[in-house]
Each structure stands twice: as C-alpha cells, then as structure tokens.
PDB file of N, CA, C and O in Angstrom:
ATOM      1  N   MET A   1     -17.410  23.327 -12.737  1.00  0.00           N
ATOM      2  CA  MET A   1     -17.921  22.658 -13.916  1.00  0.00           C
ATOM      3  C   MET A   1     -18.229  21.197 -13.619  1.00  0.00           C
ATOM      4  O   MET A   1     -19.154  20.613 -14.182  1.00  0.00           O
ATOM      5  N   ARG A   2     -17.442  20.627 -12.734  1.00  0.00           N
ATOM      6  CA  ARG A   2     -17.681  19.231 -12.392  1.00  0.00           C
ATOM      7  C   ARG A   2     -19.029  19.070 -11.697  1.00  0.00           C
ATOM      8  O   ARG A   2     -19.824  18.206 -12.066  1.00  0.00           O
ATOM      9  N   ASP A   3     -19.280  19.900 -10.693  1.00  0.00           N
ATOM     10  CA  ASP A   3     -20.517  19.779  -9.923  1.00  0.00           C
ATOM     11  C   ASP A   3     -21.754  20.155 -10.738  1.00  0.00           C
ATOM     12  O   ASP A   3     -22.818  19.560 -10.565  1.00  0.00           O
ATOM     13  N   SER A   4     -21.617  21.133 -11.619  1.00  0.00           N
ATOM     14  CA  SER A   4     -22.770  21.588 -12.403  1.00  0.00           C
ATOM     15  C   SER A   4     -23.042  20.688 -13.602  1.00  0.00           C
ATOM     16  O   SER A   4     -24.142  20.693 -14.155  1.00  0.00           O
ATOM     17  N   GLY A   5     -22.036  19.917 -14.000  1.00  0.00           N
ATOM     18  CA  GLY A   5     -22.201  19.078 -15.185  1.00  0.00           C
ATOM     19  C   GLY A   5     -22.055  19.860 -16.478  1.00  0.00           C
ATOM     20  O   GLY A   5     -22.387  19.355 -17.550  1.00  0.00           O
ATOM     21  N   ALA A   6     -21.562  21.088 -16.387  1.00  0.00           N
ATOM     22  CA  ALA A   6     -21.468  21.972 -17.547  1.00  0.00           C
ATOM     23  C   ALA A   6     -20.596  21.411 -18.665  1.00  0.00           C
ATOM     24  O   ALA A   6     -20.849  21.686 -19.838  1.00  0.00           O
ATOM     25  N   ALA A   7     -19.593  20.644 -18.326  1.00  0.00           N
ATOM     26  CA  ALA A   7     -18.698  20.086 -19.344  1.00  0.00           C
ATOM     27  C   ALA A   7     -18.652  18.565 -19.263  1.00  0.00           C
ATOM     28  O   ALA A   7     -17.682  17.939 -19.690  1.00  0.00           O
ATOM     29  N   ALA A   8     -19.703  17.982 -18.714  1.00  0.00           N
ATOM     30  CA  ALA A   8     -19.741  16.524 -18.527  1.00  0.00           C
ATOM     31  C   ALA A   8     -19.682  15.793 -19.860  1.00  0.00           C
ATOM     32  O   ALA A   8     -20.168  16.276 -20.883  1.00  0.00           O
ATOM     33  N   THR A   9     -19.077  14.626 -19.815  1.00  0.00           N
ATOM     34  CA  THR A   9     -18.958  13.814 -21.028  1.00  0.00           C
ATOM     35  C   THR A   9     -20.112  12.846 -21.186  1.00  0.00           C
ATOM     36  O   THR A   9     -20.329  12.297 -22.266  1.00  0.00           O
ATOM     37  N   GLY A  10     -20.844  12.637 -20.119  1.00  0.00           N
ATOM     38  CA  GLY A  10     -21.886  11.625 -20.131  1.00  0.00           C
ATOM     39  C   GLY A  10     -21.353  10.269 -19.711  1.00  0.00           C
ATOM     40  O   GLY A  10     -22.115   9.313 -19.562  1.00  0.00           O
ATOM     41  N   GLU A  11     -20.029  10.185 -19.518  1.00  0.00           N
ATOM     42  CA  GLU A  11     -19.376   8.940 -19.135  1.00  0.00           C
ATOM     43  C   GLU A  11     -19.381   8.738 -17.625  1.00  0.00           C
ATOM     44  O   GLU A  11     -19.208   7.617 -17.148  1.00  0.00           O
ATOM     45  N   GLY A  12     -19.573   9.787 -16.892  1.00  0.00           N
ATOM     46  CA  GLY A  12     -19.528   9.708 -15.435  1.00  0.00           C
ATOM     47  C   GLY A  12     -19.327  11.086 -14.851  1.00  0.00           C
ATOM     48  O   GLY A  12     -18.890  12.005 -15.543  1.00  0.00           O
ATOM     49  N   ARG A  13     -19.643  11.228 -13.585  1.00  0.00           N
ATOM     50  CA  ARG A  13     -19.586  12.539 -12.947  1.00  0.00           C
ATOM     51  C   ARG A  13     -18.164  13.074 -12.830  1.00  0.00           C
ATOM     52  O   ARG A  13     -17.971  14.289 -12.824  1.00  0.00           O
ATOM     53  N   GLY A  14     -17.183  12.216 -12.740  1.00  0.00           N
ATOM     54  CA  GLY A  14     -15.815  12.653 -12.549  1.00  0.00           C
ATOM     55  C   GLY A  14     -15.032  12.844 -13.832  1.00  0.00           C
ATOM     56  O   GLY A  14     -13.801  12.851 -13.814  1.00  0.00           O
ATOM     57  N   GLU A  15     -15.736  12.999 -14.953  1.00  0.00           N
ATOM     58  CA  GLU A  15     -15.053  13.116 -16.234  1.00  0.00           C
ATOM     59  C   GLU A  15     -15.639  14.278 -17.031  1.00  0.00           C
ATOM     60  O   GLU A  15     -16.854  14.386 -17.192  1.00  0.00           O
ATOM     61  N   LEU A  16     -14.740  15.161 -17.536  1.00  0.00           N
ATOM     62  CA  LEU A  16     -15.171  16.336 -18.288  1.00  0.00           C
ATOM     63  C   LEU A  16     -14.605  16.318 -19.696  1.00  0.00           C
ATOM     64  O   LEU A  16     -13.519  15.791 -19.938  1.00  0.00           O
ATOM     65  N   ASP A  17     -15.354  16.901 -20.622  1.00  0.00           N
ATOM     66  CA  ASP A  17     -14.903  17.073 -21.998  1.00  0.00           C
ATOM     67  C   ASP A  17     -13.941  18.261 -22.006  1.00  0.00           C
ATOM     68  O   ASP A  17     -14.350  19.392 -21.741  1.00  0.00           O
ATOM     69  N   LEU A  18     -12.684  18.014 -22.305  1.00  0.00           N
ATOM     70  CA  LEU A  18     -11.667  19.058 -22.226  1.00  0.00           C
ATOM     71  C   LEU A  18     -11.908  20.178 -23.237  1.00  0.00           C
ATOM     72  O   LEU A  18     -11.525  21.321 -22.989  1.00  0.00           O
ATOM     73  N   ARG A  19     -12.530  19.869 -24.360  1.00  0.00           N
ATOM     74  CA  ARG A  19     -12.852  20.914 -25.338  1.00  0.00           C
ATOM     75  C   ARG A  19     -13.844  21.903 -24.729  1.00  0.00           C
ATOM     76  O   ARG A  19     -13.683  23.113 -24.886  1.00  0.00           O
ATOM     77  N   ARG A  20     -14.866  21.402 -24.037  1.00  0.00           N
ATOM     78  CA  ARG A  20     -15.849  22.278 -23.387  1.00  0.00           C
ATOM     79  C   ARG A  20     -15.214  23.074 -22.255  1.00  0.00           C
ATOM     80  O   ARG A  20     -15.505  24.257 -22.078  1.00  0.00           O
ATOM     81  N   VAL A  21     -14.354  22.427 -21.498  1.00  0.00           N
ATOM     82  CA  VAL A  21     -13.643  23.129 -20.420  1.00  0.00           C
ATOM     83  C   VAL A  21     -12.847  24.284 -21.013  1.00  0.00           C
ATOM     84  O   VAL A  21     -12.919  25.412 -20.523  1.00  0.00           O
ATOM     85  N   ARG A  22     -12.085  23.999 -22.072  1.00  0.00           N
ATOM     86  CA  ARG A  22     -11.258  25.022 -22.722  1.00  0.00           C
ATOM     87  C   ARG A  22     -12.134  26.192 -23.190  1.00  0.00           C
ATOM     88  O   ARG A  22     -11.789  27.352 -22.962  1.00  0.00           O
ATOM     89  N   GLU A  23     -13.250  25.895 -23.836  1.00  0.00           N
ATOM     90  CA  GLU A  23     -14.139  26.948 -24.331  1.00  0.00           C
ATOM     91  C   GLU A  23     -14.628  27.839 -23.194  1.00  0.00           C
ATOM     92  O   GLU A  23     -14.622  29.064 -23.313  1.00  0.00           O
ATOM     93  N   ARG A  24     -15.047  27.227 -22.102  1.00  0.00           N
ATOM     94  CA  ARG A  24     -15.579  28.002 -20.971  1.00  0.00           C
ATOM     95  C   ARG A  24     -14.491  28.821 -20.287  1.00  0.00           C
ATOM     96  O   ARG A  24     -14.718  29.971 -19.912  1.00  0.00           O
ATOM     97  N   VAL A  25     -13.319  28.234 -20.128  1.00  0.00           N
ATOM     98  CA  VAL A  25     -12.211  28.942 -19.471  1.00  0.00           C
ATOM     99  C   VAL A  25     -11.779  30.145 -20.312  1.00  0.00           C
ATOM    100  O   VAL A  25     -11.575  31.237 -19.783  1.00  0.00           O
ATOM    101  N   LEU A  26     -11.643  29.942 -21.605  1.00  0.00           N
ATOM    102  CA  LEU A  26     -11.246  31.045 -22.486  1.00  0.00           C
ATOM    103  C   LEU A  26     -12.328  32.125 -22.532  1.00  0.00           C
ATOM    104  O   LEU A  26     -12.011  33.312 -22.607  1.00  0.00           O
ATOM    105  N   ALA A  27     -13.595  31.727 -22.487  1.00  0.00           N
ATOM    106  CA  ALA A  27     -14.696  32.690 -22.495  1.00  0.00           C
ATOM    107  C   ALA A  27     -14.699  33.551 -21.232  1.00  0.00           C
ATOM    108  O   ALA A  27     -15.205  34.673 -21.244  1.00  0.00           O
ATOM    109  N   LYS A  28     -14.140  33.031 -20.154  1.00  0.00           N
ATOM    110  CA  LYS A  28     -14.041  33.788 -18.903  1.00  0.00           C
ATOM    111  C   LYS A  28     -12.858  34.745 -18.894  1.00  0.00           C
ATOM    112  O   LYS A  28     -12.680  35.497 -17.935  1.00  0.00           O
ATOM    113  N   GLY A  29     -12.043  34.728 -19.955  1.00  0.00           N
ATOM    114  CA  GLY A  29     -10.946  35.679 -20.069  1.00  0.00           C
ATOM    115  C   GLY A  29      -9.572  35.134 -19.728  1.00  0.00           C
ATOM    116  O   GLY A  29      -8.589  35.875 -19.756  1.00  0.00           O
ATOM    117  N   PHE A  30      -9.487  33.854 -19.407  1.00  0.00           N
ATOM    118  CA  PHE A  30      -8.182  33.253 -19.138  1.00  0.00           C
ATOM    119  C   PHE A  30      -7.503  32.921 -20.459  1.00  0.00           C
ATOM    120  O   PHE A  30      -8.166  32.791 -21.487  1.00  0.00           O
ATOM    121  N   THR A  31      -6.196  32.785 -20.432  1.00  0.00           N
ATOM    122  CA  THR A  31      -5.439  32.463 -21.639  1.00  0.00           C
ATOM    123  C   THR A  31      -5.225  30.949 -21.740  1.00  0.00           C
ATOM    124  O   THR A  31      -5.390  30.215 -20.765  1.00  0.00           O
ATOM    125  N   VAL A  32      -4.858  30.509 -22.924  1.00  0.00           N
ATOM    126  CA  VAL A  32      -4.529  29.095 -23.140  1.00  0.00           C
ATOM    127  C   VAL A  32      -3.352  28.710 -22.250  1.00  0.00           C
ATOM    128  O   VAL A  32      -3.325  27.611 -21.697  1.00  0.00           O
ATOM    129  N   GLN A  33      -2.383  29.608 -22.111  1.00  0.00           N
ATOM    130  CA  GLN A  33      -1.212  29.330 -21.281  1.00  0.00           C
ATOM    131  C   GLN A  33      -1.615  29.140 -19.815  1.00  0.00           C
ATOM    132  O   GLN A  33      -1.086  28.258 -19.138  1.00  0.00           O
ATOM    133  N   GLN A  34      -2.537  29.953 -19.327  1.00  0.00           N
ATOM    134  CA  GLN A  34      -3.005  29.807 -17.951  1.00  0.00           C
ATOM    135  C   GLN A  34      -3.733  28.483 -17.759  1.00  0.00           C
ATOM    136  O   GLN A  34      -3.544  27.806 -16.748  1.00  0.00           O
ATOM    137  N   LEU A  35      -4.550  28.123 -18.715  1.00  0.00           N
ATOM    138  CA  LEU A  35      -5.263  26.842 -18.646  1.00  0.00           C
ATOM    139  C   LEU A  35      -4.275  25.686 -18.627  1.00  0.00           C
ATOM    140  O   LEU A  35      -4.395  24.778 -17.806  1.00  0.00           O
ATOM    141  N   GLU A  36      -3.306  25.716 -19.523  1.00  0.00           N
ATOM    142  CA  GLU A  36      -2.319  24.633 -19.589  1.00  0.00           C
ATOM    143  C   GLU A  36      -1.493  24.541 -18.306  1.00  0.00           C
ATOM    144  O   GLU A  36      -1.178  23.444 -17.845  1.00  0.00           O
ATOM    145  N   ALA A  37      -1.145  25.690 -17.734  1.00  0.00           N
ATOM    146  CA  ALA A  37      -0.404  25.688 -16.471  1.00  0.00           C
ATOM    147  C   ALA A  37      -1.253  25.071 -15.358  1.00  0.00           C
ATOM    148  O   ALA A  37      -0.746  24.312 -14.532  1.00  0.00           O
ATOM    149  N   CYS A  38      -2.529  25.396 -15.342  1.00  0.00           N
ATOM    150  CA  CYS A  38      -3.443  24.828 -14.344  1.00  0.00           C
ATOM    151  C   CYS A  38      -3.576  23.319 -14.535  1.00  0.00           C
ATOM    152  O   CYS A  38      -3.516  22.563 -13.565  1.00  0.00           O
ATOM    153  N   LEU A  39      -3.755  22.879 -15.771  1.00  0.00           N
ATOM    154  CA  LEU A  39      -3.869  21.441 -16.051  1.00  0.00           C
ATOM    155  C   LEU A  39      -2.622  20.705 -15.577  1.00  0.00           C
ATOM    156  O   LEU A  39      -2.714  19.648 -14.952  1.00  0.00           O
ATOM    157  N   ASP A  40      -1.457  21.270 -15.878  1.00  0.00           N
ATOM    158  CA  ASP A  40      -0.199  20.639 -15.464  1.00  0.00           C
ATOM    159  C   ASP A  40      -0.056  20.606 -13.946  1.00  0.00           C
ATOM    160  O   ASP A  40       0.322  19.582 -13.377  1.00  0.00           O
ATOM    161  N   GLU A  41      -0.357  21.716 -13.297  1.00  0.00           N
ATOM    162  CA  GLU A  41      -0.221  21.809 -11.837  1.00  0.00           C
ATOM    163  C   GLU A  41      -1.130  20.808 -11.134  1.00  0.00           C
ATOM    164  O   GLU A  41      -0.686  20.085 -10.242  1.00  0.00           O
ATOM    165  N   TYR A  42      -2.399  20.763 -11.530  1.00  0.00           N
ATOM    166  CA  TYR A  42      -3.347  19.856 -10.882  1.00  0.00           C
ATOM    167  C   TYR A  42      -3.047  18.398 -11.222  1.00  0.00           C
ATOM    168  O   TYR A  42      -3.337  17.506 -10.424  1.00  0.00           O
ATOM    169  N   SER A  43      -2.477  18.149 -12.382  1.00  0.00           N
ATOM    170  CA  SER A  43      -2.057  16.781 -12.721  1.00  0.00           C
ATOM    171  C   SER A  43      -0.923  16.345 -11.803  1.00  0.00           C
ATOM    172  O   SER A  43      -0.900  15.206 -11.335  1.00  0.00           O
ATOM    173  N   SER A  44       0.017  17.248 -11.546  1.00  0.00           N
ATOM    174  CA  SER A  44       1.150  16.909 -10.686  1.00  0.00           C
ATOM    175  C   SER A  44       0.714  16.708  -9.231  1.00  0.00           C
ATOM    176  O   SER A  44       1.398  16.025  -8.468  1.00  0.00           O
ATOM    177  N   LEU A  45      -0.421  17.300  -8.845  1.00  0.00           N
ATOM    178  CA  LEU A  45      -0.956  17.141  -7.494  1.00  0.00           C
ATOM    179  C   LEU A  45      -1.923  15.959  -7.385  1.00  0.00           C
ATOM    180  O   LEU A  45      -2.515  15.733  -6.330  1.00  0.00           O
ATOM    181  N   ASP A  46      -2.079  15.211  -8.477  1.00  0.00           N
ATOM    182  CA  ASP A  46      -2.993  14.057  -8.542  1.00  0.00           C
ATOM    183  C   ASP A  46      -4.440  14.439  -8.257  1.00  0.00           C
ATOM    184  O   ASP A  46      -5.169  13.699  -7.597  1.00  0.00           O
ATOM    185  N   ILE A  47      -4.847  15.602  -8.760  1.00  0.00           N
ATOM    186  CA  ILE A  47      -6.240  16.032  -8.675  1.00  0.00           C
ATOM    187  C   ILE A  47      -7.004  15.469  -9.867  1.00  0.00           C
ATOM    188  O   ILE A  47      -8.139  15.010  -9.735  1.00  0.00           O
ATOM    189  N   TRP A  48      -6.361  15.513 -11.031  1.00  0.00           N
ATOM    190  CA  TRP A  48      -6.961  14.979 -12.248  1.00  0.00           C
ATOM    191  C   TRP A  48      -5.882  14.519 -13.204  1.00  0.00           C
ATOM    192  O   TRP A  48      -4.692  14.737 -12.977  1.00  0.00           O
ATOM    193  N   GLN A  49      -6.315  13.882 -14.270  1.00  0.00           N
ATOM    194  CA  GLN A  49      -5.406  13.485 -15.343  1.00  0.00           C
ATOM    195  C   GLN A  49      -6.171  13.587 -16.654  1.00  0.00           C
ATOM    196  O   GLN A  49      -7.400  13.528 -16.668  1.00  0.00           O
ATOM    197  N   THR A  50      -5.453  13.737 -17.737  1.00  0.00           N
ATOM    198  CA  THR A  50      -6.108  13.751 -19.034  1.00  0.00           C
ATOM    199  C   THR A  50      -6.131  12.326 -19.569  1.00  0.00           C
ATOM    200  O   THR A  50      -5.247  11.518 -19.286  1.00  0.00           O
ATOM    201  N   ALA A  51      -7.165  12.046 -20.347  1.00  0.00           N
ATOM    202  CA  ALA A  51      -7.345  10.713 -20.909  1.00  0.00           C
ATOM    203  C   ALA A  51      -7.863  10.845 -22.338  1.00  0.00           C
ATOM    204  O   ALA A  51      -8.141  11.948 -22.808  1.00  0.00           O
ATOM    205  N   SER A  52      -7.986   9.728 -23.010  1.00  0.00           N
ATOM    206  CA  SER A  52      -8.513   9.691 -24.383  1.00  0.00           C
ATOM    207  C   SER A  52      -7.774  10.659 -25.292  1.00  0.00           C
ATOM    208  O   SER A  52      -8.373  11.482 -25.984  1.00  0.00           O
ATOM    209  N   GLU A  53      -6.447  10.535 -25.267  1.00  0.00           N
ATOM    210  CA  GLU A  53      -5.578  11.366 -26.116  1.00  0.00           C
ATOM    211  C   GLU A  53      -5.776  12.859 -25.863  1.00  0.00           C
ATOM    212  O   GLU A  53      -5.749  13.671 -26.788  1.00  0.00           O
ATOM    213  N   GLY A  54      -5.977  13.204 -24.587  1.00  0.00           N
ATOM    214  CA  GLY A  54      -6.094  14.608 -24.207  1.00  0.00           C
ATOM    215  C   GLY A  54      -7.450  15.222 -24.425  1.00  0.00           C
ATOM    216  O   GLY A  54      -7.575  16.445 -24.369  1.00  0.00           O
ATOM    217  N   THR A  55      -8.488  14.419 -24.674  1.00  0.00           N
ATOM    218  CA  THR A  55      -9.814  14.976 -24.911  1.00  0.00           C
ATOM    219  C   THR A  55     -10.702  14.935 -23.679  1.00  0.00           C
ATOM    220  O   THR A  55     -11.777  15.534 -23.673  1.00  0.00           O
ATOM    221  N   ARG A  56     -10.268  14.240 -22.639  1.00  0.00           N
ATOM    222  CA  ARG A  56     -11.064  14.104 -21.422  1.00  0.00           C
ATOM    223  C   ARG A  56     -10.235  14.515 -20.213  1.00  0.00           C
ATOM    224  O   ARG A  56      -9.025  14.295 -20.168  1.00  0.00           O
ATOM    225  N   LEU A  57     -10.896  15.106 -19.251  1.00  0.00           N
ATOM    226  CA  LEU A  57     -10.280  15.465 -17.988  1.00  0.00           C
ATOM    227  C   LEU A  57     -10.948  14.597 -16.930  1.00  0.00           C
ATOM    228  O   LEU A  57     -12.152  14.708 -16.698  1.00  0.00           O
ATOM    229  N   VAL A  58     -10.165  13.731 -16.288  1.00  0.00           N
ATOM    230  CA  VAL A  58     -10.712  12.764 -15.336  1.00  0.00           C
ATOM    231  C   VAL A  58     -10.196  13.091 -13.943  1.00  0.00           C
ATOM    232  O   VAL A  58      -8.988  13.169 -13.721  1.00  0.00           O
ATOM    233  N   PHE A  59     -11.128  13.281 -12.998  1.00  0.00           N
ATOM    234  CA  PHE A  59     -10.757  13.550 -11.613  1.00  0.00           C
ATOM    235  C   PHE A  59     -10.329  12.255 -10.936  1.00  0.00           C
ATOM    236  O   PHE A  59     -10.940  11.205 -11.134  1.00  0.00           O
ATOM    237  N   ILE A  60      -9.285  12.342 -10.145  1.00  0.00           N
ATOM    238  CA  ILE A  60      -8.794  11.200  -9.388  1.00  0.00           C
ATOM    239  C   ILE A  60      -9.474  11.243  -8.028  1.00  0.00           C
ATOM    240  O   ILE A  60      -9.362  12.226  -7.295  1.00  0.00           O
ATOM    241  N   GLU A  61     -10.168  10.184  -7.705  1.00  0.00           N
ATOM    242  CA  GLU A  61     -10.902  10.143  -6.447  1.00  0.00           C
ATOM    243  C   GLU A  61     -10.346   9.044  -5.566  1.00  0.00           C
ATOM    244  O   GLU A  61     -10.087   7.929  -6.020  1.00  0.00           O
ATOM    245  N   ALA A  62     -10.168   9.375  -4.302  1.00  0.00           N
ATOM    246  CA  ALA A  62      -9.697   8.379  -3.344  1.00  0.00           C
ATOM    247  C   ALA A  62     -10.821   7.397  -3.070  1.00  0.00           C
ATOM    248  O   ALA A  62     -11.976   7.784  -2.894  1.00  0.00           O
ATOM    249  N   GLY A  63     -10.469   6.131  -3.037  1.00  0.00           N
ATOM    250  CA  GLY A  63     -11.455   5.103  -2.750  1.00  0.00           C
ATOM    251  C   GLY A  63     -11.392   4.683  -1.300  1.00  0.00           C
ATOM    252  O   GLY A  63     -10.590   5.202  -0.524  1.00  0.00           O
ATOM    253  N   ASP A  64     -12.232   3.751  -0.944  1.00  0.00           N
ATOM    254  CA  ASP A  64     -12.252   3.237   0.419  1.00  0.00           C
ATOM    255  C   ASP A  64     -10.933   2.587   0.796  1.00  0.00           C
ATOM    256  O   ASP A  64     -10.556   2.588   1.968  1.00  0.00           O
ATOM    257  N   ASP A  65     -10.227   2.031  -0.178  1.00  0.00           N
ATOM    258  CA  ASP A  65      -8.943   1.392   0.108  1.00  0.00           C
ATOM    259  C   ASP A  65      -7.942   2.382   0.692  1.00  0.00           C
ATOM    260  O   ASP A  65      -7.147   2.028   1.563  1.00  0.00           O
ATOM    261  N   ASP A  66      -7.984   3.631   0.210  1.00  0.00           N
ATOM    262  CA  ASP A  66      -7.079   4.651   0.721  1.00  0.00           C
ATOM    263  C   ASP A  66      -7.367   4.958   2.182  1.00  0.00           C
ATOM    264  O   ASP A  66      -6.441   5.162   2.967  1.00  0.00           O
ATOM    265  N   ALA A  67      -8.645   4.992   2.555  1.00  0.00           N
ATOM    266  CA  ALA A  67      -9.017   5.264   3.944  1.00  0.00           C
ATOM    267  C   ALA A  67      -8.539   4.136   4.845  1.00  0.00           C
ATOM    268  O   ALA A  67      -8.083   4.375   5.963  1.00  0.00           O
ATOM    269  N   ASP A  68      -8.647   2.888   4.349  1.00  0.00           N
ATOM    270  CA  ASP A  68      -8.169   1.743   5.134  1.00  0.00           C
ATOM    271  C   ASP A  68      -6.671   1.837   5.378  1.00  0.00           C
ATOM    272  O   ASP A  68      -6.196   1.488   6.459  1.00  0.00           O
ATOM    273  N   MET A  69      -5.935   2.296   4.400  1.00  0.00           N
ATOM    274  CA  MET A  69      -4.477   2.419   4.547  1.00  0.00           C
ATOM    275  C   MET A  69      -4.157   3.477   5.589  1.00  0.00           C
ATOM    276  O   MET A  69      -3.228   3.303   6.379  1.00  0.00           O
ATOM    277  N   ASP A  70      -4.912   4.574   5.605  1.00  0.00           N
ATOM    278  CA  ASP A  70      -4.690   5.607   6.596  1.00  0.00           C
ATOM    279  C   ASP A  70      -4.908   5.076   8.004  1.00  0.00           C
ATOM    280  O   ASP A  70      -4.163   5.415   8.923  1.00  0.00           O
ATOM    281  N   ASP A  71      -5.928   4.245   8.171  1.00  0.00           N
ATOM    282  CA  ASP A  71      -6.214   3.652   9.494  1.00  0.00           C
ATOM    283  C   ASP A  71      -5.077   2.766   9.969  1.00  0.00           C
ATOM    284  O   ASP A  71      -4.766   2.735  11.160  1.00  0.00           O
ATOM    285  N   GLU A  72      -4.455   2.045   9.043  1.00  0.00           N
ATOM    286  CA  GLU A  72      -3.362   1.136   9.401  1.00  0.00           C
ATOM    287  C   GLU A  72      -2.166   1.886   9.943  1.00  0.00           C
ATOM    288  O   GLU A  72      -1.454   1.380  10.810  1.00  0.00           O
ATOM    289  N   TYR A  73      -1.938   3.095   9.439  1.00  0.00           N
ATOM    290  CA  TYR A  73      -0.734   3.842   9.807  1.00  0.00           C
ATOM    291  C   TYR A  73      -0.999   4.944  10.826  1.00  0.00           C
ATOM    292  O   TYR A  73      -0.106   5.736  11.128  1.00  0.00           O
ATOM    293  N   SER A  74      -2.210   5.003  11.357  1.00  0.00           N
ATOM    294  CA  SER A  74      -2.537   6.053  12.340  1.00  0.00           C
ATOM    295  C   SER A  74      -2.052   5.703  13.712  1.00  0.00           C
ATOM    296  O   SER A  74      -2.245   6.476  14.651  1.00  0.00           O
TER     297      SER A  74
END
C-alpha cells in the first residue's frame, strides 16, 4: 500500500491513512485482531508508528545520519 499510494494521506510517501489501511486489510479477509497484532509487532520493531491520535501510519526511515554511525563503528 505504501508503494502503490493506495492509502496515502497526501502528506508524504511514508505516511498512510490508517482508516484506509484498515478497510483494505479487512476486505482481504484479515480480522481486526490480526491487523492490531501486526501494527503492534511492526511498531515494536521500529518499522512504523501511529500518529495523529491513531489516524495515520508513519513509516520510520533511516536517514544518512544512521549510515554515518554505522561507519564509525565498523
């Protein structure tokens, strides 16, 4: 959904409208419980986080600063 823009908010490529995500996931046959478990799991792995009182799903992207830190410790 991120790459296709299917649930994009218009705010940026790394941000999805959680209502649209929920609609599409449920339409594919997944349950609300499965969606919530996925949201929690990926949040704990720092893949994404929810924002705007739970209405947006924002992907966490590593910046150039992270790559510089890796070089320092290699």
